[in-house]
N, C-alpha and C positions, 0 to 999 in steps of 0.2 A: 742274445747279442747279435747285432747285425754284422754280416761279413761281406766285405766288398772285394771283388777280384780286381787287383790293380792292373794298370796299363802295362803294355810291353815296353821294356826299356831297351835301348840300343846296346849292342855288345860293347864291352870295354876293351882297351888295348891288350890287356893280358890275355884275354880270350882269343883275340885276333892273332897274337904272336904264336900261341900254341894250338891253333886250329888244325894244323897238320898232325896226324897221328904219329908220324915219325919223330917230330919234335917233342910231342907230349910223352912218348915212350922214353926218349932220352932224358927228359926231366924226371920221370918216374924212376928210371934206373939209377940216376945220380942221387936222388933223395933216399932211395932204399938200398943202394949199393948192390943192385941186382944186374942181371945181364940178359934180359929179354931182347930178342932180336927180330921179332915178327910184329910189326905195328897192327896187323889185322887181328891179333889176339885181343886187342884193346877195344872194348865196347863202350861207346860214349852213352852216358845216361843223363846228361845235363838237363835239369828241370827248367821248364819255361812257365812264366806267369804263375808262380806258386801262390796259392791263397795265403793270406795273412802277411806275407813278406813283400816288401816294396821292390825287390829286385830278384831276377832269376839268379841262380848260383852261377859261379864262374865256370867251373869245369868239374864234372863228376863222371866217373868211368869205372868199369869193372875189368879187372885183369886177373886171370886165374881165380883164386878164391878171395881176392881183396876188393872191397868196395871203397873207392877213393873219392874224397871230396877235396878239391883244391880251390881255395879262395884267395883273392888278392885284396890287400887293404893298404890304403895310404894314410890311415890314422889308426892309433891304437884303440881297439874296440873291445872292452872286457866282456861284451855280450856275444862274441862270436861263438862260444860253446853252445849257447841257447839256440842261436841261429842254426848251427850245425846239427843240433839235436832234431830240430824241426825238419831239416832237409833229409836227414837219415830216416826219420819216421816215414816221410813221403816216399823215399826211394825203396825202403823195405816193403811198403805196401804195394808198390808197383811190381816189385820182384815176386811177391807172393801171388799176385794176380796173374802175372805172366805165366808162371809155372803151375797155376791152379792148385796151390797148396792150401790145405784146409787147417786152420788153426785149432779146430776142435778134434783133430785126429789124435789117436793114441800114440802115433809115431813121432819122434822128435824131428822137427824140420831143421835142417842144417842151413845156416845163413852165411853169406860171405862176411869176412871180418872187416869192420869199418876202420878206415884210416883218414884222419882229418888234418890237412896241412894248410896253414895260412901264410901266404908270402907277403911280407911287410916291407914297404919301401917309403914309409913316411919320414918326416923331418925330425920327429922326436927321437932322441938318442935311446936306442934299445939294444940289448945283447944280441948276439948272433942267433941264439936259440932260446926260447922260453915257452912254457906251457900255460895255457889258460884252462881252467876247469869249471864246468857248469855248477858244481857243488859249491863253489865260492859265492855263488849268487843266492844260495838258499838262506832264508832267514834263520837266525839262531833259534834253536828249540831246546826246551828243558828236557832233554832226553839223551841217552847214550846210543840210541838206535842209529845205525848207519843209513844214509839216504839210499833209496832203492834205484836211483837214476844217476848216471854220470855221462858226461861227454867231454872229451879232452881235445883241445886244439893245439897242435904244435906250431908255434910261430917261428918262421925262418926270416931273418933280416936279409933282404936281397938288395940293399943299397950297395952301390959300387964301393969295393974295398972290404966288404963284409962277407963272411962265409966263403972264403977264397976256394976251399976245396970243392964246395958246391958249384961255384961259378966256373971253375976250370973243368968240371965234369960235364957241364951242359952249356955249350957255346951259345945257344939261343937265349938262355937266361942271362948270361953275361952281357950279351948285346942289348937285351932289354934294359938292364941296369945302366949300361953305358948311354943309351938313348935318353933315359929319364934324367941322368946326371947332366947331359948336354942341354936338355930342355931347361932344367933349373938354372944352369949357368946363363943361358940366353935371357931368362926372365929377370936377371939382375941388371940387364941393360935397359936403357930408357926407350923401349920399343913397345908398340901395341902388341897385345897378346898374340894375335895371329902371325904378325911378322916375326916375333921372337921364336915361336914354334916352327914356323917355316924355315927360319935360319938354321935351327937345330936339325931339322930334317935334311936340309941340303948338306950340312957338315957331315952328318952320319952316312949319307949316301956316298959322299966322297971317300969316307974312311971305311966303307964296306961294313957298316953296322946296320943290321936289319935292312940291307940295301933293297933286296927284291920286294920285301913287304912295303917299304916306304915309297918305292916307285909306283907300285900297283895300287896303293891305298892312301896316297898322300892327303887328299882332302878329308877322307874318312878319319884318318889319324888325328888331324887338327881338330876336327869336331869332337872326337872322343876325349882328347886332352882337355878341351874347353869344358866338356861335360863333367870330367873328373873334378874340375875346379868349382863349378857352380851347382852341380846336381845335388840332390838330397839336402843336407844341412846348408850348404853354401847358397843354393838358389833360394831356399826358404828364408834364410836370414836376410839376404839383401832385399827380397820382396817385402819383408815386414817393415823395412825402413820407410817405404813410400816416398822415394825421392821426388822432388818437385820437377815439373816439366822444364826442359831446357838444361837441366843439370846433367852431368855425366851419368850414364846408365848404371844401375846397380851392379851388373855383371862386370863392367869395365872398372868400376870403382873398387870392387873387391879384388879383382885380378891385380890392379895397381898396388893395393895394400900388400898383397902377397909378395909382389916383386920387391917392394921397399923393405919388408921384413927380412927377406932373404939377403938383399943387398947390404943391410946393416947388421948382418949376422945375428938376427933375433929369431932364429928358426923355432925356438922353443915356445914362442908366443903365438904361432900360427894356429895351433889346435885350440888354444884358449879364445882366440879371436873368432874362430868358427862357431864355437859353442856358447859364447857369452856376448849377447847383444850390447850390453852396456860397455864392456871392455872394447868391443869392436868400434863402437862410436867414439870411445876415448882415443883409439888409435887413428881413426879418421881425422879427428880434430888435431892430433899431434902432427900428422903428416900433411895437414892442410887439404884433405880430400873432400 
């Protein structure tokens, strides 16, 4: 089987918001109800350009004896446990190599315990907390034998108004949720994508929401948000359409469709529009795009 190393992708907003160890430690303490107070104890392990996967993972780090993987998702993805399993395998391999552990040794090698958290802020209605298991993806077999592998992802809904205790415990996470909600509100207006996002940024700066980050990285944040809309499935889908010359670009057309679905309170149709080309074309015709 041929293996291609994928290109390097730009960081996403979630990574940017929690790039400071102090903020990441606050998030960890809130999620785990712990009280670590020294950010320097936190060792960043985030993988770059991982083979087989199209994106680097968002945030991975070692704290004490816990190996943590934090991912952000704006769509419900049942394959996150498999993705996490591949990441953990790579991280453990690097861990063993770093400390020169020999797997054929007669002594048991002690490993840090894995914890996998997925922060979800998509538009589909989801509970505050739910688990995804890799074993759910295994084909049914005529046997009572338990599978020898498992990877569990704990999904935390971080949309504004959800998981209130979590939000109150980590100010930066709450501000992130507030910013995303503001962007979505602006996208319901009849504004070009960049103008809507820039308006959201200005409002959040005035309200002291991610203020320092938005001032320092304004253009970068706009680019990241646009990337979140058309990267991966979104970009692939609009490119498949092969729009004629002179028509509105695929990216703008898709962004406009998202705005109209939100404006008309049809949020549950967004994910279907992303993944189903025929349904997306039907919506394009319905809205005259």
